[in-house]
C-alpha positions in Angstrom: 24.3 -18.5 109.0 25.2 -22.1 108.2 27.4 -24.5 110.3 30.4 -23.7 108.4 29.8 -20.1 107.5 31.6 -18.8 110.7 34.9 -20.8 109.9 34.6 -19.7 106.2 34.5 -16.0 107.0 37.3 -16.5 109.4 39.6 -18.2 106.8 38.7 -15.4 104.2 39.7 -12.7 106.7 42.9 -14.4 107.5 43.4 -14.6 103.8 42.8 -10.9 103.2 45.1 -9.7 106.3 48.2 -12.1 105.5 47.7 -13.8 102.2 48.5 -17.2 101.4 51.8 -17.3 103.2 49.9 -17.9 106.5 48.1 -21.1 105.2 49.3 -24.4 105.1 48.9 -26.3 101.6 45.6 -27.8 102.6 44.2 -25.0 104.2 44.8 -22.9 100.7 42.8 -25.7 98.7 40.2 -25.7 101.6 39.8 -21.8 101.1 39.8 -22.4 97.2 37.2 -25.0 97.2 34.7 -22.7 99.0 34.0 -21.0 95.6 33.0 -24.4 93.9 31.5 -26.2 97.0 29.4 -23.8 98.8 27.3 -26.2 101.2 29.9 -28.7 102.3 32.9 -28.7 104.7 35.9 -28.5 102.1 38.4 -29.4 104.9 38.4 -33.2 104.8 38.4 -32.7 100.8 41.4 -30.8 100.8 43.1 -33.4 102.9 42.0 -36.2 100.8 43.5 -34.2 97.8 46.8 -34.0 99.6 46.8 -37.4 100.5 46.0 -38.8 97.1 48.6 -36.5 95.0 51.2 -35.7 97.5 51.7 -32.1 97.0 49.7 -28.9 96.2 51.4 -28.4 92.7 50.4 -32.1 92.0 46.7 -31.5 93.0 46.7 -28.2 90.7 48.3 -30.5 87.9 46.0 -33.4 88.1 43.7 -34.2 85.0 40.1 -33.1 85.6 38.6 -36.5 85.1 41.0 -38.0 87.9 40.2 -35.1 90.2 36.4 -36.1 90.0 37.1 -39.6 91.3 37.8 -37.8 94.6 34.6 -37.9 96.9 33.4 -34.0 97.0 35.0 -32.9 93.6 32.3 -32.5 91.0 32.7 -30.6 87.7 32.7 -27.2 89.0 35.6 -28.0 91.5 37.6 -29.9 89.2 37.5 -27.0 86.6 38.6 -24.7 89.4 41.3 -26.6 90.4 42.6 -26.8 86.7 41.6 -23.1 85.9 43.9 -21.7 88.8 47.4 -22.8 87.6 46.7 -22.2 84.0 45.3 -18.7 84.5 48.6 -18.0 86.6 50.9 -19.1 83.8 48.8 -17.4 81.1 49.1 -14.1 83.2 53.0 -14.8 83.5 53.4 -15.2 79.9 51.1 -12.4 78.9 54.1 -10.0 78.3 55.8 -12.4 76.0 56.0 -9.8 73.2 58.5 -7.9 75.3 60.4 -10.8 76.4 63.8 -11.1 75.0 65.6 -14.6 75.2 68.9 -13.9 73.4 71.0 -15.8 75.9 71.1 -19.2 77.6 70.8 -17.4 81.2 67.7 -15.4 80.1 65.9 -18.5 78.5 66.7 -20.5 81.4 65.1 -18.3 83.7 62.3 -17.7 81.7 61.7 -21.7 81.2 62.3 -22.2 85.2 59.5 -20.1 85.7 57.2 -21.7 83.2 58.0 -25.2 84.4 57.6 -24.2 88.2 55.1 -26.5 90.0 54.6 -28.8 87.0 54.4 -32.4 88.2 54.0 -33.9 84.6 56.7 -33.7 81.8 55.9 -31.2 79.3 57.3 -30.0 76.0 57.1 -26.2 75.1 58.3 -24.4 71.9 59.6 -20.9 72.1 59.3 -19.0 68.7 61.9 -16.2 68.5 62.6 -13.2 65.9 66.1 -12.6 64.6 66.8 -10.6 67.6 65.7 -13.2 70.2 62.2 -11.5 71.1 59.7 -14.1 71.9 56.9 -14.4 69.6 54.9 -17.2 71.0 55.3 -19.8 73.8 53.4 -23.1 72.7 53.0 -26.2 74.6 53.7 -29.1 72.0 52.7 -32.0 74.4 52.2 -33.4 77.9 53.0 -36.6 78.9 53.1 -38.7 82.2 55.6 -38.2 85.0 58.5 -39.3 82.9 57.9 -38.9 79.2 56.6 -36.7 76.4 56.6 -36.9 72.4 57.8 -34.5 69.8 55.1 -33.6 67.4 57.0 -32.6 64.2 54.3 -31.2 62.3 53.0 -29.1 65.3 56.5 -27.6 65.7 56.9 -26.6 62.1 53.5 -25.1 62.0 54.1 -23.0 65.0 57.2 -21.7 63.6 55.8 -20.8 60.2 52.6 -19.2 61.7 54.7 -16.9 64.1 57.4 -16.1 61.1 60.0 -17.4 63.6 63.6 -17.1 62.8 64.5 -19.5 65.6 63.1 -21.8 68.0 63.9 -23.0 71.6 62.5 -26.2 72.7 62.4 -27.2 76.3 61.1 -29.6 78.4 61.1 -30.8 82.3 62.2 -33.7 84.2 59.9 -33.7 87.1 61.4 -36.6 89.0 64.8 -36.4 87.6 68.1 -34.1 87.1 68.3 -31.5 84.3 70.8 -33.7 82.1 69.9 -34.6 78.6 69.2 -38.4 77.8 69.8 -40.4 74.7 66.1 -39.7 73.8 66.4 -36.1 74.8 69.6 -35.9 72.0 67.6 -37.8 69.6 64.5 -35.4 69.8 66.9 -32.3 69.5 68.5 -33.9 66.2 65.0 -34.6 64.8 63.7 -30.9 65.5 67.0 -29.4 64.1 66.7 -31.2 61.0 62.9 -30.6 60.5 63.2 -26.8 61.3 66.1 -26.6 59.1 64.0 -27.6 56.0 61.9 -24.5 56.6 64.9 -22.0 57.2 64.2 -22.0 60.9 67.2 -22.3 63.5 66.9 -24.4 66.6 68.7 -22.1 68.9 68.6 -24.5 72.0 66.9 -27.4 73.8 66.8 -26.4 77.4 66.0 -29.1 80.2 64.7 -28.1 83.3 64.6 -30.0 86.7 64.7 -29.3 90.5 65.3 -25.4 90.1 68.2 -25.9 87.6 68.5 -26.1 83.9 70.9 -27.4 81.2 71.3 -26.0 77.8 72.0 -28.4 75.0 73.6 -25.6 73.0 76.0 -24.9 76.1 76.4 -28.7 76.2 77.7 -28.7 72.7 74.9 -30.5 71.0 73.7 -27.4 69.0 75.5 -24.4 67.4 73.3 -22.2 70.0 72.7 -18.7 70.1 
């Protein structure tokens, strides 16, 4: 048994007995890294990651190329850290065909879960049928901490390929409040005009921030649902 094996076994047993609720954030990272770094103490690596990025969610959203700048993080560890949140998000969205987003409250709840833990601003497109059933959830872009861009071609392509009747746009404000900026209003108008040319309605543009959301339809910028 190696020098760290006893400690690792205790950590695994602790997880199996109590789950991650019994772990500090750096301990959860330490445990996760066992499966990519088999022959090294991952505790100091976990501390370094937390110090570099500031939070567990920020670590899990960091680009792989940036993660690899941390001593001890190789390609396998960087891939594992990126895989975990994306796998979790994919699982949450797996039942999209059964999700009906025909009201602001339903759409807002769905999107708050979608954006939970994201530290970079991202823009998503929800494609809906005539009854508001979710046909697809597509990420249009991912920016830095405060900005992202609308890809009109991709927006229209997604709507056409899913035979959408309506679209909901949504993005997050990771370091702000859930209120539309002038850029958000301009983006909404741009998207509405583009979708209108192919007979698809922009039902809403929802902004998510700090456990809250604002509907631009409810705010009077769109006709809405």
